[in-house]
C-alpha positions as CSV (number, residue, x, y, z in Angstrom):
1,M,-98.1,93.3,-97.6
2,T,-95.9,90.2,-98.9
3,G,-94.9,88.9,-102.4
4,G,-93.2,85.7,-103.4
5,P,-90.6,86.6,-105.7
6,T,-91.1,85.8,-109.5
7,A,-87.2,84.3,-110.2
8,G,-86.6,83.3,-113.7
9,A,-89.5,85.4,-115.2
10,P,-87.3,87.6,-117.3
11,R,-88.5,91.4,-118.2
12,P,-85.9,92.8,-121.0
13,I,-85.0,96.3,-119.6
14,G,-83.3,96.8,-123.2
15,A,-84.1,97.4,-126.7
16,D,-81.7,93.9,-127.6
17,P,-83.0,91.2,-125.5
18,A,-79.7,89.2,-126.5
19,V,-77.3,92.4,-125.3
20,L,-77.8,94.6,-122.4
21,R,-76.1,97.5,-121.7
22,I,-75.0,98.7,-118.3
23,G,-72.6,101.9,-117.7
24,N,-71.4,103.3,-114.7
25,A,-71.5,107.2,-113.4
26,S,-70.0,107.3,-110.4
27,G,-66.9,105.3,-108.7
28,F,-67.2,107.1,-105.0
29,Y,-68.8,109.7,-102.8
30,G,-67.8,112.8,-105.0
31,D,-66.8,111.4,-108.6
32,R,-67.1,113.7,-111.3
33,F,-70.9,114.9,-111.3
34,D,-71.3,115.5,-115.0
35,A,-70.4,111.6,-115.3
36,F,-74.4,110.8,-115.1
37,R,-75.7,113.5,-118.0
38,E,-72.3,112.3,-120.0
39,M,-73.3,108.5,-119.7
40,L,-77.1,109.2,-120.6
41,T,-76.2,111.3,-123.7
42,G,-72.7,109.7,-125.0
43,G,-74.5,106.7,-126.9
44,P,-76.9,103.6,-126.3
45,L,-77.3,102.7,-122.7
46,D,-80.1,100.7,-121.5
47,V,-79.1,100.7,-117.6
48,L,-77.0,103.6,-115.6
49,T,-75.6,102.6,-112.6
50,G,-74.1,104.7,-109.4
51,D,-72.1,103.3,-106.8
52,Y,-71.3,105.9,-104.1
53,L,-70.5,103.9,-100.8
54,A,-67.0,102.6,-99.6
55,E,-66.1,101.9,-96.1
56,L,-65.3,105.0,-95.1
57,T,-68.4,106.4,-96.8
58,M,-70.7,104.5,-94.4
59,L,-68.7,105.8,-91.8
60,I,-69.7,109.5,-93.2
61,L,-73.3,108.8,-93.2
62,G,-73.5,107.9,-89.6
63,R,-72.5,110.9,-88.5
64,D,-74.9,112.6,-91.5
65,R,-77.7,110.6,-89.6
66,L,-76.6,111.1,-86.4
67,K,-77.4,115.0,-87.0
68,D,-80.5,114.5,-88.9
69,P,-82.0,110.6,-88.9
70,G,-83.8,111.9,-92.5
71,R,-80.7,111.7,-94.4
72,G,-77.8,109.2,-94.2
73,Y,-77.6,108.8,-98.3
74,A,-75.8,110.2,-101.0
75,T,-77.4,113.6,-101.8
76,T,-74.9,114.5,-104.6
77,F,-77.1,112.0,-107.0
78,L,-80.1,113.8,-106.0
79,R,-78.5,116.8,-107.7
80,Q,-77.5,114.6,-110.4
81,L,-81.0,113.2,-111.0
82,E,-82.3,116.5,-111.5
83,D,-80.4,117.0,-114.5
84,G,-80.7,113.9,-115.6
85,L,-84.1,112.3,-114.8
86,G,-85.6,113.3,-117.7
87,L,-83.1,112.7,-119.9
88,A,-83.0,108.7,-118.7
89,V,-86.8,108.5,-119.1
90,E,-86.5,109.9,-122.2
91,R,-83.9,107.9,-123.8
92,G,-85.6,104.3,-121.9
93,V,-82.8,104.2,-119.3
94,R,-83.0,102.5,-115.9
95,I,-80.8,103.7,-113.1
96,V,-79.9,101.4,-110.3
97,T,-77.7,103.1,-107.8
98,N,-76.2,102.5,-103.9
99,A,-76.9,106.2,-103.0
100,G,-79.3,105.0,-100.7
101,G,-76.8,104.0,-98.2
102,L,-77.9,104.1,-94.9
103,N,-81.7,105.2,-95.5
104,P,-82.7,104.1,-98.9
105,A,-86.4,104.3,-97.7
106,G,-85.6,108.3,-97.7
107,L,-83.5,108.4,-101.2
108,A,-86.5,106.7,-102.6
109,D,-89.0,109.3,-101.4
110,A,-86.9,112.3,-102.0
111,V,-86.7,110.8,-105.6
112,R,-90.3,110.7,-105.9
113,E,-90.5,114.3,-104.8
114,L,-87.8,115.2,-107.5
115,A,-90.0,113.4,-110.3
116,Q,-93.1,115.1,-109.2
117,K,-91.3,118.8,-108.6
118,T,-89.8,118.6,-112.6
119,G,-92.9,116.4,-114.1
120,V,-91.0,113.2,-115.1
121,P,-93.6,110.2,-114.1
122,V,-91.1,107.5,-113.0
123,R,-91.4,104.1,-110.9
124,V,-89.2,104.2,-108.1
125,A,-88.8,101.0,-106.2
126,H,-85.9,100.4,-103.4
127,V,-84.0,97.4,-101.4
128,E,-83.6,97.3,-97.4
129,G,-82.8,95.1,-95.4
130,D,-78.9,95.5,-95.2
131,D,-79.0,97.7,-91.8
132,L,-78.1,95.5,-88.6
133,M,-78.3,98.0,-86.3
134,R,-81.4,96.9,-84.6
135,H,-81.1,93.3,-84.9
136,R,-78.2,92.5,-82.8
137,P,-76.3,94.2,-80.0
138,W,-72.4,95.5,-81.6
139,G,-71.4,97.1,-78.5
140,D,-70.6,100.2,-77.4
141,G,-69.5,102.6,-79.9
142,V,-71.0,101.1,-83.3
143,L,-72.2,103.8,-85.7
144,T,-73.2,101.9,-88.9
145,A,-73.7,97.5,-89.2
146,N,-74.7,96.5,-92.6
147,A,-74.4,93.5,-94.7
148,Y,-73.5,93.6,-97.9
149,L,-76.6,92.1,-100.0
150,G,-76.7,90.4,-103.4
151,G,-78.7,91.4,-106.4
152,G,-82.0,89.6,-106.2
153,G,-83.5,92.8,-104.6
154,I,-82.5,95.0,-107.7
155,T,-83.9,92.3,-110.3
156,E,-87.2,92.0,-108.3
157,C,-87.5,95.5,-108.8
158,L,-86.7,95.9,-112.2
159,R,-89.3,93.1,-113.2
160,A,-91.8,95.1,-111.7
161,G,-90.6,98.2,-113.9
162,A,-89.0,99.9,-112.1
163,D,-87.5,102.6,-113.7
164,V,-85.3,104.0,-110.7
165,V,-84.1,102.0,-108.2
166,V,-82.5,102.8,-104.9
167,T,-80.4,100.5,-102.8
168,G,-78.5,100.5,-99.2
169,R,-75.2,98.4,-99.0
170,V,-75.2,95.8,-101.7
171,T,-72.4,94.6,-102.7
172,D,-70.8,96.7,-106.1
173,A,-71.2,94.4,-108.5
174,A,-74.5,93.3,-107.6
175,L,-76.0,97.0,-109.1
176,V,-74.8,95.2,-112.5
177,S,-75.6,91.5,-112.1
178,G,-78.6,92.3,-110.4
179,A,-80.1,94.4,-113.8
180,A,-79.0,91.5,-115.7
181,A,-80.5,89.1,-114.4
182,A,-83.6,90.8,-114.9
183,H,-83.3,91.2,-118.3
184,F,-82.0,87.5,-119.0
185,G,-84.4,85.9,-116.5
186,W,-81.6,84.3,-114.6
187,R,-82.3,81.5,-112.2
188,P,-80.5,81.1,-108.6
189,Q,-78.7,77.8,-110.1
190,D,-77.5,79.7,-113.4
191,L,-74.2,80.0,-111.3
192,D,-72.0,81.0,-114.4
193,R,-73.8,83.3,-116.1
194,L,-74.6,85.2,-112.7
195,A,-70.5,85.2,-112.3
196,G,-69.9,86.5,-115.5
197,A,-72.2,89.7,-114.6
198,V,-70.5,89.9,-111.2
199,V,-67.0,90.6,-112.8
200,A,-68.5,92.8,-115.4
201,G,-69.8,94.5,-112.3
202,H,-66.4,94.6,-110.5
203,V,-64.6,96.1,-114.2
204,L,-67.4,99.0,-113.9
205,E,-68.1,100.0,-110.2
206,C,-65.1,102.2,-109.5
207,G,-65.6,104.2,-113.1
208,T,-62.9,105.4,-115.0
209,Q,-60.2,102.9,-113.4
210,A,-61.5,100.9,-116.1
211,T,-60.8,103.7,-118.9
212,G,-57.2,104.1,-117.7
213,G,-57.7,105.8,-114.3
214,N,-54.7,105.2,-111.7
215,Y,-53.2,102.7,-114.5
216,A,-49.6,101.6,-114.0
217,F,-48.2,102.6,-117.4
218,F,-50.6,105.6,-117.9
219,D,-47.0,107.2,-119.2
220,T,-46.0,104.4,-122.5
221,D,-49.5,102.9,-123.2
222,E,-50.2,104.3,-126.9
223,S,-53.6,103.6,-126.2
224,F,-54.1,107.3,-124.2
225,G,-52.6,108.9,-127.6
226,T,-49.4,110.4,-128.9
227,R,-47.3,112.5,-126.2
228,H,-47.6,116.4,-126.6
229,G,-46.8,119.4,-124.9
230,S,-43.5,118.6,-122.4
231,G,-43.4,115.1,-124.1
232,L,-44.4,113.4,-120.8
233,L,-48.7,113.8,-121.3
234,R,-50.8,111.6,-123.0
235,P,-53.8,113.5,-123.8
236,G,-56.2,110.7,-124.2
237,L,-56.3,110.6,-120.1
238,L,-56.8,114.2,-119.3
239,R,-60.6,113.0,-119.2
240,P,-61.3,109.7,-119.1
241,G,-64.9,108.5,-120.1
242,F,-66.8,106.4,-118.0
243,P,-67.1,102.6,-118.8
244,L,-69.7,100.2,-119.7
245,A,-70.4,96.6,-120.0
246,E,-72.5,94.8,-123.0
247,I,-73.4,92.0,-121.2
248,A,-74.7,88.5,-122.9
249,E,-77.2,86.0,-121.8
250,D,-74.6,83.5,-121.5
251,G,-72.8,85.4,-118.9
252,S,-69.8,87.0,-120.9
253,S,-69.5,90.3,-121.5
254,V,-67.9,93.3,-123.6
255,I,-66.0,96.1,-121.5
256,T,-66.1,99.4,-123.7
257,K,-67.2,102.9,-123.6
258,H,-68.5,105.7,-125.4
259,P,-67.1,107.1,-128.4
260,G,-65.4,110.0,-128.4
261,T,-64.7,110.0,-124.8
262,G,-61.1,110.3,-123.3
263,G,-59.5,107.4,-121.9
264,A,-58.9,104.1,-123.2
265,V,-60.4,100.4,-122.6
266,T,-57.3,97.8,-122.8
267,T,-56.5,94.0,-122.2
268,G,-54.2,96.1,-119.3
269,T,-57.0,99.0,-118.1
270,V,-59.3,95.8,-117.1
271,T,-56.3,93.5,-115.6
272,A,-55.7,96.4,-113.3
273,Q,-59.3,97.0,-112.1
274,L,-60.4,93.2,-111.6
275,L,-57.2,93.0,-109.2
276,Y,-58.4,95.9,-107.7
277,E,-59.5,95.4,-103.8
278,T,-59.6,91.3,-104.3
279,A,-58.0,88.5,-103.1
280,G,-57.7,84.7,-104.0
281,A,-58.7,83.3,-107.2
282,R,-62.6,82.9,-105.6
283,Y,-64.3,86.2,-105.5
284,A,-67.3,85.6,-102.7
285,G,-70.7,87.4,-102.9
286,P,-73.7,86.5,-101.5
287,E,-75.5,84.7,-104.8
288,V,-72.1,83.7,-106.0
289,T,-68.6,83.3,-105.7
290,A,-66.7,83.9,-109.1
291,R,-63.8,82.5,-110.1
292,L,-61.0,84.9,-111.0
293,D,-58.6,81.9,-112.4
294,T,-61.1,81.0,-115.0
295,V,-61.5,84.8,-116.1
296,R,-59.8,85.2,-119.8
297,L,-59.9,88.8,-121.7
298,T,-59.4,89.0,-125.2
299,G,-59.4,92.3,-127.6
300,D,-62.1,92.8,-129.6
301,G,-61.4,95.6,-131.4
302,P,-60.5,99.8,-130.6
303,D,-61.6,99.9,-126.8
304,R,-63.4,96.8,-126.1
305,V,-62.2,94.1,-124.1
306,R,-64.0,90.4,-124.2
307,I,-64.7,88.7,-121.1
308,A,-65.5,84.9,-121.0
309,G,-65.2,81.4,-119.3
310,V,-66.0,83.0,-116.2
311,R,-66.9,80.0,-114.0
312,G,-69.5,80.4,-110.5
313,E,-70.0,78.2,-107.6
314,A,-72.5,78.2,-104.8
315,P,-71.9,81.2,-102.6
316,P,-70.8,81.0,-98.6
317,P,-73.4,80.5,-96.2
318,T,-72.9,83.8,-94.6
319,L,-73.1,87.2,-95.8
320,K,-70.1,89.6,-95.2
321,A,-71.0,93.1,-92.9
322,G,-69.6,96.0,-92.3
323,L,-69.1,97.8,-88.7
324,T,-67.9,101.4,-88.6
325,R,-67.6,102.9,-84.9
326,L,-66.0,106.3,-83.8
327,G,-62.3,105.0,-82.0
328,G,-61.5,107.9,-81.0
329,W,-59.6,111.4,-81.5
330,R,-56.5,111.9,-83.2
331,N,-54.4,115.0,-83.9
332,E,-51.1,115.1,-86.1
333,V,-47.9,117.6,-87.1
334,T,-45.8,117.8,-89.4
335,F,-42.1,119.1,-88.8
336,V,-40.3,120.1,-91.7
337,L,-36.3,119.7,-91.4
338,T,-34.2,121.5,-93.9
339,G,-30.5,120.8,-95.3
340,L,-27.8,119.2,-93.0
341,A,-27.6,117.2,-90.0
342,V,-31.8,116.1,-90.8
343,E,-31.4,112.7,-88.4
344,A,-30.1,115.0,-85.0
345,K,-32.6,117.3,-85.9
346,A,-35.1,114.8,-85.7
347,E,-34.0,113.1,-82.7
348,L,-34.5,117.0,-80.9
349,V,-38.2,117.6,-81.8
350,R,-38.9,113.8,-80.3
351,A,-37.1,114.5,-77.2
352,Q,-38.6,118.0,-76.7
353,M,-42.2,116.6,-77.6
354,E,-41.7,113.2,-75.7
355,A,-40.8,115.8,-72.8
356,A,-44.0,117.6,-73.1
357,L,-46.1,114.7,-73.9
358,D,-45.1,113.1,-70.6
359,A,-45.4,116.1,-68.7
360,A,-49.1,116.6,-70.0
361,A,-51.8,115.6,-67.9
362,H,-52.6,112.5,-69.7
363,R,-50.1,111.0,-72.1
364,P,-52.3,110.0,-75.3
365,D,-52.6,106.6,-75.3
366,E,-50.8,106.2,-78.9
367,V,-47.6,108.2,-80.5
368,R,-46.6,107.5,-83.5
369,W,-43.2,109.2,-85.3
370,T,-42.0,108.6,-88.9
371,L,-39.7,110.3,-90.5
372,A,-39.8,110.6,-94.7
373,R,-36.5,111.2,-95.7
374,T,-38.0,113.4,-98.9
375,D,-34.6,115.7,-98.9
376,R,-31.4,115.5,-101.2
377,A,-28.3,117.0,-100.6
378,D,-27.2,120.4,-102.7
379,A,-31.0,120.8,-104.0
380,D,-32.2,123.5,-105.9
381,V,-35.4,124.1,-104.6
382,Q,-35.9,124.4,-100.7
383,E,-38.8,121.8,-100.7
384,E,-36.1,119.6,-102.1
385,A,-34.1,120.1,-99.8
386,S,-36.5,119.1,-96.4
387,A,-37.7,116.0,-94.8
388,L,-40.8,115.7,-93.1
389,L,-40.9,114.5,-89.4
390,R,-44.6,113.2,-88.7
391,L,-46.4,112.9,-85.6
392,V,-49.7,111.3,-84.7
393,V,-51.7,111.1,-81.5
394,R,-54.6,108.8,-80.7
395,D,-56.5,108.7,-77.6
396,A,-60.2,108.0,-76.2
397,D,-60.2,111.4,-75.1
398,Q,-60.4,114.4,-77.3
399,D,-58.1,116.7,-74.0
400,A,-55.5,114.6,-74.6
401,V,-54.4,115.2,-78.6
402,G,-55.5,118.7,-78.2
403,R,-54.0,121.1,-76.8
404,A,-51.4,119.0,-74.6
405,V,-50.4,118.3,-78.3
406,S,-50.9,121.7,-80.6
407,G,-49.2,123.6,-77.9
408,A,-46.3,121.6,-77.3
409,A,-45.7,122.0,-81.0
410,I,-45.8,125.4,-81.6
411,E,-43.7,126.6,-78.4
412,L,-40.6,125.2,-80.2
413,A,-40.7,127.7,-82.7
414,L,-38.0,129.4,-81.4
415,A,-36.5,126.4,-78.9
416,S,-35.8,123.5,-81.3
417,H,-33.9,123.1,-84.5
418,P,-32.6,125.4,-86.9
419,G,-34.6,126.4,-89.4
420,F,-38.2,125.2,-87.4
421,H,-41.6,125.3,-88.8
422,V,-44.6,123.0,-89.4
423,T,-46.6,122.2,-92.7
424,A,-50.4,123.3,-91.3
425,P,-51.0,124.5,-87.7
426,P,-52.0,121.6,-85.3
427,G,-55.6,121.4,-84.3
428,K,-57.9,120.5,-81.4
429,G,-57.5,116.7,-82.8
430,T,-60.6,115.3,-85.0
431,P,-62.4,112.0,-84.5
432,Y,-61.5,108.8,-86.2
433,G,-63.2,105.9,-87.5
434,V,-62.7,101.9,-87.2
435,F,-64.2,99.5,-89.7
436,E,-64.7,96.2,-89.0
437,A,-65.7,93.1,-91.5
438,V,-67.8,90.4,-89.8
439,A,-69.6,87.4,-91.0
440,V,-73.3,87.0,-90.3
441,D,-75.8,84.2,-91.3
442,A,-77.3,85.0,-94.6
443,A,-80.4,83.7,-93.1
444,E,-80.8,86.6,-90.7
445,V,-80.9,89.3,-93.0
446,P,-84.0,90.5,-94.0
447,H,-83.3,91.0,-97.8
448,T,-86.6,93.2,-98.7
449,A,-87.3,94.7,-102.3
450,V,-90.3,97.5,-101.8
451,L,-91.7,97.4,-105.6
452,P,-93.0,101.0,-107.1
453,D,-96.5,99.7,-106.0
454,G,-95.3,99.4,-102.3
455,T,-95.2,95.6,-102.2
456,R,-92.5,94.0,-100.0
457,V,-91.1,90.9,-101.1
458,A,-88.9,89.2,-99.1
459,L,-85.6,87.5,-101.0
460,Q,-84.2,84.3,-99.5
461,P,-81.2,83.5,-99.1
462,A,-78.7,81.0,-101.5
463,G,-80.6,77.7,-101.2
464,K,-77.1,75.8,-101.7
465,T,-74.1,77.3,-100.2
466,R,-70.2,76.0,-100.5
467,E,-67.9,77.3,-97.4
468,L,-65.1,79.4,-98.8
469,A,-61.7,77.9,-98.9
470,R,-58.6,79.0,-100.3
471,L,-57.6,77.5,-103.4
472,A,-53.9,75.4,-103.9
473,D,-52.2,77.8,-106.5
474,P,-51.5,76.5,-109.9
475,A,-48.3,75.0,-110.9
476,P,-45.8,78.1,-112.1
477,P,-45.1,78.7,-115.6
478,E,-41.5,77.0,-116.9
479,P,-39.3,79.7,-115.4
480,L,-36.8,81.5,-117.9
481,D,-33.1,80.3,-118.5
482,P,-31.4,81.4,-115.1
483,A,-28.2,81.7,-117.2
484,L,-30.0,85.1,-118.5
485,P,-27.7,88.0,-117.9
486,T,-29.8,90.8,-115.7
487,R,-29.4,94.3,-114.7
488,R,-30.4,96.3,-111.6
489,A,-33.8,97.8,-112.2
490,P,-37.0,99.0,-111.4
491,L,-39.7,96.1,-111.1
492,G,-42.1,98.5,-113.3
493,L,-40.5,98.7,-116.2
494,V,-41.4,94.7,-116.8
495,A,-44.8,94.8,-114.1
496,G,-48.0,96.9,-113.6
497,A,-49.6,96.8,-110.4
498,R,-52.5,98.3,-108.6
499,S,-53.3,98.6,-104.8
500,G,-56.5,99.1,-102.7
501,D,-57.6,98.6,-99.2
502,K,-59.8,96.0,-97.7
503,G,-60.4,97.5,-93.8
504,G,-56.9,97.0,-92.3
505,S,-55.7,94.8,-95.2
506,A,-54.2,95.9,-98.3
507,N,-54.2,94.3,-101.6
508,I,-51.4,94.5,-103.9
509,G,-52.2,93.2,-107.7
510,V,-49.4,92.8,-109.6
511,W,-49.2,91.8,-113.9
512,A,-46.9,90.9,-116.4
513,R,-48.2,91.7,-119.8
514,T,-46.0,89.3,-122.0
515,D,-45.2,85.7,-121.3
516,E,-42.0,85.9,-121.1
517,A,-42.5,88.5,-118.3
518,W,-45.2,86.3,-116.6
519,R,-42.4,83.5,-116.6
520,W,-40.2,85.5,-115.1
521,L,-42.4,87.1,-112.0
522,A,-44.2,84.3,-110.9
523,H,-41.2,82.8,-110.2
524,A,-39.0,86.4,-108.8
525,L,-42.0,88.1,-107.0
526,T,-42.5,85.5,-103.3
527,A,-44.3,86.5,-100.4
528,D,-40.5,86.7,-98.6
529,R,-39.8,88.6,-101.5
530,L,-42.3,91.3,-101.1
531,R,-41.5,91.7,-97.3
532,E,-37.9,92.3,-98.7
533,L,-38.7,95.0,-101.1
534,L,-41.3,96.7,-98.6
535,P,-40.1,96.8,-95.3
536,E,-43.5,98.3,-94.0
537,C,-44.8,94.6,-94.8
538,A,-41.6,93.1,-92.5
539,G,-43.5,90.8,-89.8
540,L,-46.9,90.8,-91.4
541,P,-48.7,88.1,-92.8
542,V,-48.4,87.8,-96.8
543,D,-50.4,86.0,-99.0
544,R,-49.8,85.1,-102.4
545,H,-52.3,84.5,-104.8
546,V,-51.6,83.3,-108.7
547,L,-53.6,84.2,-111.2
548,P,-52.0,82.5,-114.7
549,N,-55.1,83.5,-117.1
550,L,-54.8,87.2,-116.0
551,R,-51.0,86.5,-115.8
552,A,-50.9,88.1,-111.8
553,L,-50.0,87.7,-108.7
554,N,-52.3,89.1,-105.6
555,F,-50.7,89.8,-102.8
556,V,-52.8,90.3,-99.3
557,V,-50.8,92.2,-96.5
558,D,-53.2,91.6,-93.5
559,G,-52.6,94.9,-91.0
560,L,-50.8,97.2,-92.6
561,L,-53.5,99.7,-92.3
562,G,-54.6,99.0,-88.7
563,A,-58.2,99.5,-88.0
564,G,-59.2,101.2,-91.7
565,V,-59.2,104.1,-94.1
566,A,-61.0,106.2,-90.9
567,A,-58.4,105.4,-88.5
568,Q,-55.8,107.0,-91.1
569,A,-52.9,104.8,-89.7
570,R,-50.5,105.5,-92.1
571,F,-49.2,107.9,-94.7
572,D,-51.2,106.0,-97.5
573,P,-54.3,105.0,-95.4
574,Q,-56.0,103.3,-98.4
575,A,-52.9,101.5,-99.9
576,K,-53.7,103.1,-103.1
577,A,-50.2,103.8,-104.1
578,V,-48.4,100.8,-102.3
579,G,-48.7,99.3,-105.9
580,E,-46.4,102.2,-107.1
581,W,-43.7,101.6,-104.5
582,L,-43.5,98.5,-105.1
583,R,-42.9,99.1,-109.4
584,S,-40.3,101.6,-108.0
585,R,-37.7,99.0,-106.1
586,H,-35.1,97.8,-108.0
587,M,-34.7,94.1,-108.5
588,D,-32.2,91.8,-111.1
589,I,-34.4,91.6,-113.9
590,P,-33.7,89.6,-117.2
591,E,-32.2,92.3,-119.7
592,V,-34.2,90.3,-122.4
593,L,-37.3,91.7,-120.6
594,L,-35.7,95.2,-120.5
């Protein structure tokens, strides 16, 4: 049965028709379990969202589905719902989640069974159509293929009275924008309003990263409380609360959190999350492209940051789709080199292992060595006197990375450098995955809302589209006086950073906290300077985007992460700490900023 969409028909899903309060209780599959109950009991709320999906998660769920075709969804959500479904119904809170993963219909059925078992009557709907595995031949080894849908299906489900909406792969921000569109009756042409909700959704999607988690200035920002104990810890960060957004009809919002919860919401924490895993000024989605260069942040009281001024443009004609495949097998060994002659010890181990690999029946296709000089001279602690030599091998054949590698490493125990040992015994090798992002025609994706009564509503792609193009960078601010005295110091004394992954690329968002610091940063930190500061980026394409409203620069480094997080191509496979590495590097900084 197919029904027509009810675009423009508002169905208020909150107590206040002028404001919708949307909270988040999960930023990834494995996030804090009791956040679900905490958000339901901590204060007023209209909608509770949960984001469980990431590139690596899709691969994990794909392997689950291979073992059991009835699985493929985030089971943690069901356990959280068992504890919180009655509370949600009692308090009138709608639940919207992408925990359906690869099997949203299966999770929706499981929610109905749970509701029956607990005696809590709820109307359950789900969104499907993102699974593209059956739509075209993707080639050998592809395990999952999913388009990133927008919030339209969520909107239809909520307008039809759903208490729980389960989706598969939608954009993270769609959980928020879809709910806001249902509440306010926004139409597809309300691009500025939709863009504002998308920006709010992006701030909420990673949970406590908006309230102080992973925050660059965690140790100096007094918003997290006064120091205690050793003098290094600010107690407000022990257990950051999860964020919520108060969204207005015009698409503006206030980011806040429940009273009495930990962490803090500041323009700094919100800026950091806005820069996370984004690229240029155009933040494209299936229904709208949000212009990040138009975002304006202002303080609105304690733990309240207002987001306003967001402009929206027509979305691109294509949708992003993520493909995951099993890339082969990998193994690794980390040799510990302690004390003197570290370089000579590393050379000996490499020569011994390379000889063993050459003599094997099948030398691994990829052999990679890295030496981390974590040692220091005259150390009081043995671990501080040690460097780490890491060997990573990959091959399509498990045997090539299994016994041939682990056996050779262990056989060196009594025959190599003095003090030989490894951090852990090498194993048989483990499978690794590869993520690839491709563009698909939006018209080829059957975005479908399955309403609580079983009615199927087909969502049409955006009627008006715009090819995504890079915006020219705005003129930089007036530079500081070049004659000002400078001092060699870490960049992190004057700039914050947050970094993350998008497939094989890394993004590094860097922002200044004052106008003066921004006048220096915008000129001092160029793409070439970044390559100098982070030698691993040398030779890689680096695109710098300038966002003056946020006093921020956003760098996209293509290829830094190889084939993506599941491939574990480097020490920090998701680039989570690349920003902190950058902040630790020294530059000539004007003393007036220090």
